[in-house]
C-alpha positions as CSV (number, residue, x, y, z in Angstrom):
1,M,-156.8,50.5,-134.1
2,S,-153.2,51.6,-134.3
3,E,-151.2,52.6,-131.1
4,P,-150.5,56.4,-130.6
5,L,-147.0,57.3,-131.5
6,H,-144.4,57.9,-128.9
7,P,-143.9,61.7,-128.3
8,Q,-140.4,61.5,-129.5
9,T,-141.3,59.7,-132.7
10,R,-144.2,62.3,-133.4
11,A,-141.7,65.4,-132.6
12,A,-139.4,63.9,-135.2
13,D,-142.0,63.8,-138.0
14,P,-140.3,65.8,-140.7
15,K,-143.8,67.0,-142.1
16,L,-144.7,68.7,-138.9
17,S,-143.8,72.1,-137.5
18,V,-143.1,71.4,-133.7
19,F,-142.1,73.3,-130.6
20,V,-140.8,70.6,-128.1
21,S,-140.6,71.2,-124.3
22,A,-138.0,68.7,-123.0
23,N,-137.1,68.1,-119.5
24,A,-133.5,67.2,-118.7
25,G,-132.7,63.6,-119.9
26,S,-135.8,63.2,-121.8
27,G,-134.0,62.6,-125.3
28,K,-134.1,65.9,-126.9
29,T,-130.8,65.4,-128.8
30,T,-131.9,62.1,-130.0
31,T,-135.1,63.4,-131.0
32,L,-133.4,66.3,-132.9
33,V,-130.9,64.0,-134.7
34,S,-133.9,61.6,-135.6
35,R,-135.8,64.5,-137.2
36,V,-132.7,65.4,-139.3
37,A,-132.3,61.5,-140.2
38,R,-136.1,61.4,-141.2
39,L,-135.8,64.6,-143.2
40,L,-133.0,63.0,-145.3
41,L,-134.8,59.7,-145.5
42,G,-137.6,61.8,-146.9
43,G,-135.4,63.1,-149.8
44,T,-134.6,66.5,-148.4
45,A,-131.4,67.7,-149.6
46,P,-128.7,67.9,-146.8
47,G,-127.9,71.6,-147.8
48,A,-131.6,72.4,-147.2
49,I,-131.5,71.6,-143.4
50,L,-130.2,74.3,-141.0
51,C,-129.7,73.0,-137.4
52,V,-128.5,75.8,-134.9
53,T,-127.3,74.9,-131.6
54,F,-126.0,77.0,-128.9
55,T,-122.3,75.5,-128.4
56,K,-119.7,74.1,-130.8
57,A,-119.5,71.0,-128.4
58,A,-123.3,70.5,-128.9
59,A,-123.0,71.0,-132.8
60,S,-120.1,68.5,-132.7
61,E,-122.0,65.9,-130.6
62,M,-125.0,66.3,-133.0
63,Q,-123.1,65.7,-135.9
64,S,-121.2,62.9,-134.5
65,R,-124.6,61.3,-133.6
66,L,-125.9,61.8,-137.1
67,F,-123.2,60.3,-138.9
68,A,-122.9,57.4,-136.5
69,R,-126.5,56.6,-137.3
70,L,-126.2,57.0,-141.1
71,G,-123.0,55.3,-141.1
72,G,-124.4,52.3,-139.1
73,W,-127.3,52.2,-141.8
74,A,-124.7,51.9,-144.5
75,V,-123.4,48.5,-143.4
76,M,-126.6,46.9,-141.7
77,D,-128.2,43.9,-143.1
78,D,-131.8,44.1,-144.5
79,D,-133.7,42.8,-141.6
80,K,-131.8,45.0,-139.0
81,L,-132.1,48.2,-141.1
82,S,-135.8,47.6,-141.6
83,R,-136.2,47.3,-137.9
84,A,-134.2,50.4,-137.1
85,L,-136.1,52.5,-139.9
86,A,-139.4,51.2,-138.3
87,D,-138.3,52.1,-134.9
88,L,-137.3,55.5,-136.1
89,E,-140.6,56.3,-138.2
90,G,-143.0,54.3,-135.9
91,G,-143.9,52.1,-138.7
92,S,-143.7,48.4,-139.7
93,P,-140.4,46.7,-140.6
94,G,-142.1,45.1,-143.7
95,A,-143.0,48.6,-145.1
96,Y,-139.3,49.0,-146.5
97,D,-138.6,47.6,-149.9
98,D,-135.2,47.3,-151.4
99,E,-135.2,50.7,-152.8
100,A,-136.2,52.3,-149.5
101,L,-133.3,50.4,-147.8
102,S,-130.7,51.2,-150.6
103,R,-131.8,55.0,-150.2
104,A,-131.1,54.6,-146.6
105,R,-127.6,53.2,-147.0
106,R,-126.7,55.9,-149.5
107,L,-127.6,58.7,-147.0
108,F,-124.1,58.6,-145.3
109,A,-122.2,59.2,-148.5
110,R,-124.7,61.7,-149.6
111,A,-124.2,63.7,-146.4
112,L,-120.5,63.7,-146.6
113,E,-120.4,64.7,-150.1
114,T,-122.7,67.8,-149.4
115,P,-120.7,70.9,-150.4
116,G,-119.8,72.7,-147.2
117,G,-121.1,69.9,-145.3
118,L,-124.3,69.6,-143.3
119,K,-125.3,72.9,-141.8
120,I,-125.2,71.7,-138.1
121,Q,-123.6,74.7,-136.3
122,T,-123.9,77.4,-133.8
123,L,-125.9,80.5,-134.6
124,H,-122.9,82.6,-134.4
125,A,-121.2,80.2,-137.1
126,F,-124.2,80.5,-139.4
127,C,-124.1,84.4,-139.0
128,E,-120.4,84.5,-139.9
129,K,-120.9,82.5,-143.0
130,L,-124.1,84.8,-143.9
131,L,-122.0,88.0,-143.4
132,R,-119.0,86.7,-145.4
133,R,-121.5,85.8,-148.2
134,F,-123.1,89.3,-148.3
135,P,-120.4,91.8,-146.5
136,M,-121.3,94.9,-148.6
137,E,-125.0,94.4,-147.9
138,A,-124.2,94.0,-144.1
139,G,-121.9,96.9,-144.0
140,V,-119.0,94.9,-142.7
141,T,-115.4,94.6,-144.0
142,P,-114.8,91.9,-146.4
143,G,-112.5,89.3,-145.1
144,F,-113.2,90.3,-141.6
145,A,-111.9,88.3,-138.5
146,V,-113.9,87.0,-135.9
147,L,-112.5,87.8,-132.4
148,E,-112.4,84.8,-130.2
149,D,-112.8,85.1,-126.3
150,E,-109.1,86.0,-125.6
151,A,-108.8,88.4,-128.5
152,A,-111.9,90.1,-127.5
153,R,-110.9,90.5,-123.9
154,R,-107.6,92.0,-125.0
155,L,-109.5,94.6,-127.2
156,S,-111.9,95.1,-124.2
157,R,-109.0,96.1,-122.0
158,E,-107.5,98.4,-124.5
159,A,-110.9,99.9,-124.9
160,R,-111.3,100.5,-121.2
161,D,-107.8,101.9,-120.8
162,D,-108.9,104.4,-123.8
163,L,-112.1,105.1,-121.9
164,A,-110.1,106.2,-118.8
165,R,-107.8,108.4,-120.8
166,A,-110.8,110.0,-122.6
167,A,-112.5,110.7,-119.3
168,L,-109.3,112.2,-118.0
169,A,-109.0,114.5,-121.1
170,D,-112.8,115.3,-120.8
171,G,-112.3,116.6,-117.3
172,D,-115.4,118.5,-116.3
173,G,-117.3,117.2,-119.4
174,P,-120.1,114.7,-119.4
175,L,-117.6,111.8,-119.8
176,G,-115.3,113.0,-117.1
177,E,-118.2,113.5,-114.8
178,A,-119.7,110.1,-115.5
179,Y,-116.3,108.3,-114.9
180,R,-115.6,110.2,-111.8
181,Y,-119.1,109.5,-110.5
182,F,-118.7,105.7,-110.5
183,A,-115.0,105.8,-109.7
184,V,-115.7,107.7,-106.4
185,T,-118.9,105.8,-105.4
186,L,-117.9,102.3,-106.2
187,D,-115.0,100.1,-105.1
188,F,-112.6,98.8,-107.8
189,Q,-114.2,95.4,-108.3
190,T,-117.8,96.8,-108.5
191,F,-116.6,99.3,-110.9
192,E,-115.2,96.8,-113.1
193,G,-118.2,94.6,-113.1
194,L,-120.1,97.7,-113.9
195,L,-118.0,98.2,-117.1
196,A,-118.4,94.5,-117.9
197,T,-122.2,94.9,-117.8
198,L,-122.0,98.1,-120.1
199,E,-119.7,96.2,-122.4
200,A,-122.3,93.3,-122.6
201,E,-125.2,95.7,-123.1
202,R,-123.3,98.2,-125.2
203,L,-125.3,97.5,-128.4
204,K,-128.8,98.0,-126.7
205,I,-127.7,101.0,-124.7
206,S,-126.2,102.6,-127.9
207,A,-129.5,101.9,-129.8
208,W,-131.5,103.3,-127.1
209,V,-129.5,106.6,-127.0
210,E,-129.8,106.9,-130.8
211,A,-133.4,106.5,-130.5
212,V,-133.8,109.1,-127.9
213,T,-131.7,111.4,-130.1
214,R,-134.0,110.8,-133.0
215,G,-137.0,111.4,-130.7
216,E,-138.1,107.7,-131.1
217,A,-137.8,106.7,-127.6
218,C,-138.4,108.2,-124.1
219,D,-135.2,109.8,-122.4
220,I,-134.2,108.9,-119.1
221,H,-136.2,111.6,-117.3
222,T,-139.5,110.6,-118.8
223,L,-138.8,106.8,-117.9
224,T,-138.0,107.8,-114.2
225,G,-140.7,110.6,-114.0
226,T,-137.9,113.2,-112.9
227,E,-136.8,116.6,-114.2
228,A,-133.7,117.5,-115.6
229,G,-131.4,119.2,-113.3
230,V,-133.2,118.2,-110.1
231,T,-130.7,116.6,-107.7
232,V,-131.2,114.4,-104.5
233,E,-129.4,117.2,-102.6
234,A,-132.0,119.8,-103.8
235,L,-135.0,117.5,-102.9
236,E,-133.6,116.8,-99.5
237,H,-132.8,120.5,-99.0
238,D,-136.5,121.5,-99.8
239,W,-138.0,119.0,-97.4
240,L,-135.7,120.2,-94.6
241,A,-136.5,123.8,-95.4
242,A,-140.3,123.2,-94.4
243,F,-139.2,121.4,-91.2
244,D,-138.3,124.4,-88.7
245,P,-135.9,123.1,-85.8
246,A,-138.1,125.0,-83.3
247,E,-141.1,122.8,-84.3
248,A,-138.9,119.8,-84.2
249,R,-138.0,120.4,-80.6
250,A,-141.7,120.9,-79.7
251,L,-142.7,117.7,-81.4
252,A,-139.8,115.9,-79.6
253,A,-141.1,117.3,-76.2
254,E,-144.5,116.1,-77.0
255,L,-143.3,112.7,-77.8
256,A,-141.1,112.4,-74.7
257,A,-144.2,113.0,-72.6
258,G,-146.1,110.0,-74.3
259,A,-145.6,106.2,-74.0
260,V,-142.4,104.2,-74.3
261,T,-142.9,103.9,-78.0
262,D,-143.2,107.7,-78.3
263,Q,-140.2,108.2,-76.0
264,K,-138.1,106.2,-78.5
265,K,-139.2,108.3,-81.5
266,A,-138.5,111.5,-79.3
267,A,-135.0,110.2,-78.7
268,V,-134.4,109.7,-82.3
269,L,-135.6,113.3,-83.0
270,Q,-133.6,114.7,-80.2
271,Q,-130.4,113.0,-81.6
272,A,-131.1,114.4,-85.1
273,L,-131.4,117.8,-83.6
274,A,-128.2,117.4,-81.8
275,E,-126.3,116.4,-84.8
276,G,-127.9,119.1,-87.0
277,L,-131.2,118.2,-88.8
278,S,-130.5,116.1,-91.9
279,F,-132.6,114.1,-94.2
280,A,-130.9,110.8,-93.5
281,G,-130.9,111.6,-89.7
282,L,-134.5,111.5,-89.6
283,R,-134.9,108.1,-91.4
284,R,-135.4,106.2,-88.1
285,L,-138.1,108.5,-87.1
286,F,-140.3,108.0,-90.0
287,L,-139.3,104.4,-91.3
288,K,-138.6,101.0,-89.7
289,A,-135.3,99.2,-90.2
290,D,-136.5,97.4,-93.4
291,G,-137.5,100.9,-95.0
292,A,-141.3,100.5,-94.7
293,P,-143.0,103.6,-93.1
294,H,-144.3,103.2,-89.4
295,A,-147.9,102.2,-89.3
296,K,-148.5,105.0,-86.8
297,M,-146.3,107.9,-85.7
298,G,-147.5,107.7,-82.2
299,T,-149.7,106.1,-79.5
300,K,-153.0,107.4,-78.1
301,S,-150.7,109.1,-75.4
302,V,-149.9,111.8,-78.2
303,Q,-152.1,114.9,-78.8
304,P,-154.4,114.4,-82.0
305,G,-152.8,117.5,-83.5
306,V,-149.2,116.3,-82.9
307,M,-150.2,113.0,-84.3
308,T,-151.6,114.7,-87.5
309,R,-148.5,116.8,-88.0
310,L,-146.1,113.9,-87.6
311,T,-148.2,111.8,-90.1
312,E,-148.0,114.6,-92.5
313,L,-144.3,114.9,-92.1
314,Q,-144.1,111.2,-92.6
315,D,-146.1,111.3,-95.8
316,R,-143.9,114.1,-97.3
317,Y,-140.7,112.4,-96.2
318,C,-141.9,109.2,-98.0
319,E,-142.8,111.2,-101.1
320,T,-139.5,113.0,-101.1
321,M,-137.5,109.7,-100.6
322,G,-139.4,108.2,-103.6
323,A,-138.5,111.4,-105.5
324,C,-134.8,111.1,-104.5
325,R,-134.6,107.5,-105.6
326,A,-136.0,108.4,-108.9
327,A,-133.5,111.3,-109.3
328,C,-130.6,109.0,-108.1
329,T,-131.7,106.4,-110.8
330,A,-131.9,109.0,-113.3
331,E,-128.5,110.4,-112.6
332,R,-126.8,106.9,-112.4
333,S,-128.4,105.8,-115.7
334,R,-127.5,109.1,-117.4
335,H,-123.9,108.4,-116.4
336,A,-124.0,104.7,-117.3
337,A,-125.3,105.6,-120.7
338,T,-122.5,108.1,-121.2
339,L,-119.9,105.6,-120.3
340,A,-121.5,102.9,-122.4
341,T,-121.9,104.9,-125.4
342,A,-118.2,106.2,-125.2
343,Y,-117.0,102.7,-124.5
344,A,-119.0,101.2,-127.4
345,A,-117.3,103.9,-129.7
346,L,-113.8,103.1,-128.6
347,Y,-114.3,99.3,-128.6
348,Q,-115.8,99.6,-132.2
349,Q,-112.7,101.7,-133.3
350,A,-110.5,99.2,-131.9
351,K,-112.3,96.4,-133.7
352,D,-112.3,98.5,-137.0
353,R,-108.5,98.9,-136.6
354,A,-108.2,95.0,-136.4
355,G,-110.8,94.4,-139.1
356,A,-112.7,92.2,-136.7
357,L,-116.2,91.5,-135.4
358,D,-116.9,89.9,-132.1
359,F,-119.9,87.4,-131.3
360,A,-122.2,90.0,-130.4
361,D,-121.5,92.0,-133.7
362,L,-122.3,88.8,-135.7
363,V,-125.7,88.4,-134.3
364,D,-126.3,92.1,-134.4
365,R,-125.2,92.6,-138.1
366,T,-127.0,89.6,-139.1
367,R,-130.2,90.8,-137.5
368,A,-129.9,94.1,-139.0
369,L,-129.2,92.8,-142.6
370,L,-132.2,90.4,-142.5
371,T,-134.8,92.9,-140.8
372,E,-133.5,96.4,-141.3
373,A,-131.4,96.6,-144.4
374,Q,-132.7,97.6,-147.8
375,A,-131.0,94.5,-149.1
376,G,-132.5,92.4,-146.6
377,A,-135.4,91.2,-148.9
378,W,-132.9,90.3,-151.6
379,V,-130.6,88.3,-149.3
380,L,-133.7,86.5,-147.9
381,Y,-134.6,85.7,-151.6
382,K,-131.1,84.3,-152.2
383,L,-131.4,82.3,-149.1
384,D,-135.1,81.2,-149.7
385,G,-134.2,78.4,-152.1
386,G,-131.4,77.0,-150.0
387,I,-133.1,76.4,-146.6
388,D,-136.4,74.4,-146.1
389,H,-136.1,73.3,-142.6
390,V,-134.9,75.1,-139.5
391,L,-134.2,73.2,-136.3
392,V,-133.2,75.2,-133.1
393,D,-131.7,73.3,-130.1
394,E,-131.5,74.7,-126.6
395,A,-134.0,77.2,-127.7
396,Q,-134.5,78.4,-124.0
397,D,-131.0,80.0,-124.2
398,T,-131.9,81.8,-127.4
399,A,-131.8,85.4,-127.1
400,P,-134.6,87.8,-128.6
401,E,-132.2,89.2,-131.2
402,Q,-131.3,85.6,-132.3
403,W,-134.9,84.8,-132.5
404,D,-135.3,87.7,-134.8
405,I,-132.8,86.1,-137.2
406,I,-134.6,82.7,-137.0
407,T,-138.2,84.5,-137.5
408,A,-136.7,86.3,-140.7
409,L,-135.3,83.0,-142.0
410,T,-138.5,81.2,-141.5
411,G,-140.9,84.0,-142.5
412,E,-141.8,82.4,-145.8
413,F,-142.4,79.0,-144.4
414,F,-145.9,80.2,-143.4
415,G,-146.5,82.3,-146.5
416,G,-149.5,80.0,-147.4
417,E,-147.6,78.8,-150.6
418,T,-146.5,75.5,-149.2
419,S,-146.7,73.3,-146.2
420,T,-143.6,71.1,-146.7
421,R,-141.2,73.7,-145.0
422,T,-141.0,73.2,-141.2
423,V,-139.7,74.7,-138.0
424,F,-138.5,72.7,-135.2
425,A,-137.4,74.0,-131.7
426,V,-136.5,72.2,-128.5
427,G,-135.7,73.7,-125.1
428,D,-136.6,73.6,-121.5
429,E,-137.2,76.9,-119.7
430,K,-136.1,75.2,-116.4
431,Q,-132.5,74.8,-117.8
432,S,-131.9,78.3,-119.0
433,I,-128.5,79.4,-117.7
434,Y,-127.5,82.3,-120.2
435,S,-129.6,85.2,-119.0
436,F,-126.3,87.2,-118.7
437,Q,-126.2,86.9,-122.6
438,G,-129.7,88.3,-123.0
439,A,-131.7,84.8,-122.9
440,E,-135.1,85.2,-121.4
441,P,-136.5,81.8,-120.4
442,G,-140.0,83.2,-121.1
443,T,-139.1,83.9,-124.7
444,F,-139.5,80.2,-125.5
445,A,-143.2,80.2,-124.8
446,R,-143.7,83.6,-126.4
447,M,-142.1,82.5,-129.5
448,R,-144.1,79.3,-129.6
449,D,-147.2,81.2,-129.5
450,R,-145.9,83.6,-132.1
451,F,-145.0,80.8,-134.4
452,A,-148.4,79.2,-133.7
453,A,-150.1,82.2,-134.8
454,M,-148.1,82.4,-137.9
455,A,-148.9,78.7,-138.9
456,E,-152.6,79.3,-138.1
457,G,-152.7,82.4,-140.3
458,A,-151.4,80.4,-143.1
459,G,-153.8,77.5,-142.4
460,Q,-151.1,75.2,-141.0
461,D,-150.4,73.9,-137.6
462,L,-147.6,74.3,-135.1
463,I,-147.7,71.4,-132.5
464,P,-146.5,71.8,-129.0
465,I,-145.2,68.3,-127.8
466,P,-144.0,67.9,-124.2
467,L,-141.1,65.3,-123.4
468,H,-141.6,64.7,-119.7
469,V,-140.1,61.3,-119.4
470,S,-136.4,61.1,-118.3
471,W,-134.1,58.2,-119.6
472,R,-131.5,59.1,-116.8
473,T,-133.0,59.5,-113.3
474,A,-135.4,57.3,-110.9
475,D,-138.7,58.5,-110.1
476,E,-137.7,59.2,-106.4
477,I,-135.3,61.8,-107.4
478,L,-137.6,63.4,-109.9
479,A,-140.3,63.4,-107.5
480,A,-138.2,65.2,-105.1
481,V,-137.5,67.7,-107.7
482,D,-141.1,68.4,-108.5
483,T,-142.0,68.6,-104.9
484,S,-139.2,71.3,-104.2
485,F,-140.2,73.4,-107.2
486,A,-144.1,73.2,-106.8
487,P,-144.7,76.0,-104.2
488,E,-145.0,79.6,-105.6
489,P,-143.1,81.6,-106.2
490,V,-140.5,78.9,-106.6
491,R,-142.4,77.5,-109.7
492,A,-142.7,80.9,-111.4
493,G,-139.1,81.2,-111.1
494,V,-138.3,78.3,-113.5
495,V,-141.5,78.0,-115.8
496,S,-143.9,80.5,-117.1
497,G,-147.5,80.9,-117.2
498,D,-149.5,78.1,-115.4
499,E,-147.2,75.4,-116.6
500,E,-146.8,72.6,-114.1
501,I,-143.5,71.1,-113.4
502,E,-143.7,67.5,-114.2
503,H,-140.8,64.8,-114.4
504,R,-141.3,61.1,-114.9
505,S,-138.9,58.3,-115.3
506,V,-138.7,55.5,-117.9
507,W,-137.0,53.4,-115.3
508,T,-140.2,53.1,-113.1
509,G,-139.5,50.8,-110.3
510,R,-135.9,51.1,-110.2
511,A,-134.4,52.1,-106.9
512,G,-133.8,55.7,-106.2
513,L,-133.1,57.6,-102.9
514,V,-133.0,61.2,-101.8
515,E,-131.7,62.2,-98.4
516,L,-131.7,65.6,-96.8
517,W,-129.0,66.3,-94.4
518,S,-129.1,69.0,-91.8
519,P,-126.5,71.7,-92.2
520,V,-123.0,71.0,-91.0
521,T,-121.7,73.8,-88.7
522,P,-118.3,74.0,-87.2
523,D,-117.5,73.4,-83.6
524,E,-117.5,76.7,-81.3
525,V,-113.8,76.9,-80.4
526,D,-111.5,79.6,-79.2
527,E,-109.9,80.9,-82.1
528,T,-106.9,82.2,-80.1
529,A,-106.0,78.3,-79.4
530,L,-105.7,77.8,-83.1
531,W,-103.0,80.6,-83.9
532,D,-100.4,77.8,-84.7
533,N,-102.5,75.9,-87.3
534,P,-101.1,76.1,-90.9
535,L,-103.1,78.4,-93.1
536,D,-103.7,75.7,-95.7
537,A,-104.7,73.0,-93.3
538,V,-108.3,71.8,-92.5
539,S,-109.0,71.8,-88.7
540,A,-110.7,68.6,-87.5
541,R,-113.4,70.9,-86.0
542,S,-114.1,72.7,-89.2
543,K,-117.4,72.0,-91.1
544,E,-115.4,70.8,-94.0
545,A,-113.7,68.1,-92.1
546,K,-117.0,67.2,-90.5
547,L,-118.8,67.1,-93.6
548,A,-116.1,64.9,-95.2
549,A,-116.5,62.5,-92.1
550,R,-120.1,62.3,-92.8
551,I,-119.7,61.4,-96.5
552,T,-116.9,59.0,-95.7
553,G,-119.1,57.2,-93.1
554,K,-122.1,56.9,-95.4
555,L,-119.9,55.5,-98.2
556,K,-118.4,52.9,-95.7
557,D,-122.1,51.8,-95.0
558,W,-122.8,51.4,-98.6
559,I,-119.8,50.0,-100.5
560,G,-119.9,46.2,-100.4
561,K,-123.0,46.1,-98.3
562,E,-125.9,48.2,-100.1
563,E,-127.6,46.0,-102.6
564,L,-128.3,47.3,-106.2
565,P,-131.3,45.4,-107.4
566,Q,-131.1,46.8,-110.8
567,R,-127.4,45.6,-111.2
568,G,-127.8,42.4,-109.2
569,R,-124.8,43.2,-107.0
570,T,-123.8,45.3,-104.2
571,M,-122.6,48.9,-104.5
572,R,-118.8,49.5,-105.6
573,P,-116.8,52.7,-105.3
574,G,-117.3,53.3,-109.0
575,D,-121.0,53.6,-108.5
576,V,-120.6,56.8,-106.6
577,L,-120.1,60.3,-108.0
578,I,-119.6,63.3,-105.5
579,L,-120.4,66.7,-106.9
580,V,-118.9,69.7,-105.3
581,R,-119.5,73.5,-105.9
582,K,-115.8,74.2,-106.2
583,R,-112.2,72.7,-105.7
584,G,-110.8,73.8,-102.4
585,A,-109.8,72.6,-98.9
586,F,-113.0,70.5,-98.7
587,V,-112.1,68.5,-101.6
588,D,-108.6,67.8,-100.5
589,E,-109.9,67.0,-96.9
590,L,-112.6,64.5,-98.4
591,I,-109.9,62.8,-100.5
592,R,-107.6,62.4,-97.6
593,Q,-110.2,60.9,-95.3
594,L,-111.4,58.5,-98.2
595,K,-107.9,57.3,-98.6
596,T,-107.4,57.0,-94.8
597,E,-110.4,54.7,-94.7
598,D,-109.2,52.6,-97.8
599,I,-112.2,53.7,-100.1
600,P,-110.8,53.8,-103.7
601,V,-111.0,57.4,-105.0
602,A,-110.2,58.9,-108.4
603,G,-109.1,62.3,-106.8
604,V,-108.7,65.6,-108.1
605,D,-108.4,65.2,-111.9
606,R,-106.9,68.6,-112.7
607,L,-105.0,71.3,-111.1
608,V,-104.0,74.9,-112.0
609,L,-100.7,74.5,-113.6
610,G,-99.3,77.9,-112.1
611,D,-100.2,76.9,-108.6
612,H,-98.2,73.6,-108.5
613,S,-95.0,74.1,-106.3
614,A,-92.7,72.5,-108.9
615,V,-93.9,75.0,-111.5
616,M,-93.6,77.9,-109.1
617,D,-90.0,76.9,-108.5
618,L,-89.2,76.8,-112.1
619,M,-90.9,80.3,-112.6
620,A,-88.8,81.7,-109.7
621,L,-85.6,80.5,-111.5
622,A,-86.8,82.0,-114.7
623,R,-87.3,85.3,-113.0
624,F,-84.0,85.3,-111.4
625,A,-82.3,84.5,-114.7
626,V,-84.0,87.6,-116.0
627,L,-83.3,89.7,-113.0
628,P,-80.3,88.5,-111.0
629,Q,-80.7,91.6,-108.7
630,D,-83.8,90.0,-107.3
631,D,-82.4,88.5,-104.0
632,L,-85.8,87.5,-102.5
633,T,-86.3,85.3,-105.7
634,L,-82.9,83.9,-105.4
635,A,-83.5,82.9,-101.9
636,T,-86.6,81.3,-102.9
637,V,-84.6,79.2,-105.6
638,L,-81.9,78.3,-103.2
639,R,-84.3,76.9,-100.6
640,S,-86.4,75.1,-103.4
641,P,-85.5,71.4,-104.4
642,L,-83.6,72.8,-107.4
643,C,-80.8,73.8,-105.0
644,G,-81.8,72.2,-101.7
645,L,-80.1,74.7,-99.4
646,S,-81.2,74.5,-95.6
647,E,-82.3,77.5,-93.6
648,D,-79.0,77.6,-91.9
649,A,-77.0,77.4,-95.0
650,L,-79.0,80.2,-96.5
651,Y,-78.4,82.2,-93.4
652,A,-74.8,81.7,-93.5
653,L,-74.6,82.7,-97.1
654,A,-76.6,85.8,-96.8
655,I,-75.7,87.2,-93.2
656,D,-72.2,88.6,-93.8
657,R,-72.6,90.0,-97.4
658,D,-71.5,93.6,-98.1
659,A,-74.1,96.0,-99.4
660,D,-72.5,95.8,-103.0
661,E,-72.8,92.0,-103.2
662,I,-76.0,91.9,-104.9
663,G,-77.1,88.8,-106.6
């Protein structure tokens, strides 16, 4: 009886459609590269394979790994190549004859000679090539340019400026009202963040607005359960109109005669009366600090009739508050949709003038071409003979509209005509980091189920394969991760459904250690005693200095003393990697302490060029050369190492100048 295949080997089987759920370090890239290599070994034409990755770096790495493997096969002797192919396919080295070995050696040249090269690329790159091939069908300008990040940001800034000018011109119109609403209620940074969000979601918002206009989608008032024209102010006014001040005073008197808790409520009501009854002023009477309603509006000391009336008022208050929140949501959403629609139009005009598409456009136009356009079926027909195998890397970060493209491309794979065309996707919900670009971790599981249903309908199988074994990390560290994320709702935050979080290490038995340190807090000191400390210095009492000292002490205990059984020696400085959230005062202090204790450290490996003092001095010199009248910049240059004037010399030079002696 043969041994079961390793999960990686089975996932790389080119005859199977597979969804792989792969933990970090479990070899998902190796599995994907192995699958491409096996497809080529099986006779699949290089041009019939489409492998889409999430980043250019990932595509480059994957292509480099594949070519390294194929190039290695080209120069291996027979025995070594037979073993390599057997390891790849889970077979026996004796199963490969001279023809099979010769075919494997030719794959490197075959891949290199493929017109256009192997299709290992980002989805955006695939979309760009498809739109360039079918520009008229997609409704894009032939020869369009693709906006890289900096160019897109420049056009975005121009569109935002145009939006502000359009709002100013609109005045009392919908756009002017929407812009004014957010400009007044939000600070500048938050307002810019709102515009960034509207920019990122402009296509979805515009599509929804168009659908509402056509009567194909619910409008904002239907979604929020509100009525057009009903404002928060009107709702609050109606509630207050039913609460007579005389009744309020009577209720306050009744509460004041009750227990201590009742007296506190009476004080709140009396203060609200003194300040003039307002909806917001009565919040503390009916609600707790966290916004939840008081369980009871009074103690047993309060008359039953008074208690009943207070409870009625509380119920109406909570009901009105809910209506106010809905009305506020509707108003804000209406204004946001107005801004987003106007911005989308202005941004599109800027792109049209430049004859350009951004990355979001590439995906949106391709999705529309393949799923909505009349020519979509013809385009898919033209592509149908060219792609037989689609492989998706980092599938957990693939957005729904990107999945629409992949689904359209693979729709005929499960048409029942043939089972030789396959889909392969690999991802890990726990590693999803691109939700801001529309990726939804749960989509991976939903698409797996969707493709499984499509395969079942065609009498085929789509096999889910988990890869839980890590090639990077020790068991102790993985066990700590599993323990940390096991409780609900933490588990539900990183995986969907009832899936358990499970990590195992291939290095079972190797040493591993996880230490949890108590938080580091600064010493309590009199801040006034530190008035003369430099602003860029780290006090020895600070939490940064204390944490740096703790890390340095730990390394002193480890280096040259702690045994590393798996390496057969004691720990060296190069065995340690210190990860930090950001570069700042802590990093500088840590490096200072490490060097003070003679612990070799690589140091900070990069800097912000414009923040270096030498660069700042040169920039000051350039500014003075452009504007000689800038005395402050001149003083900066004279004091810098470029001129080296002392404070006294600069003072003597400047103090007796006439007013006309500028520069």
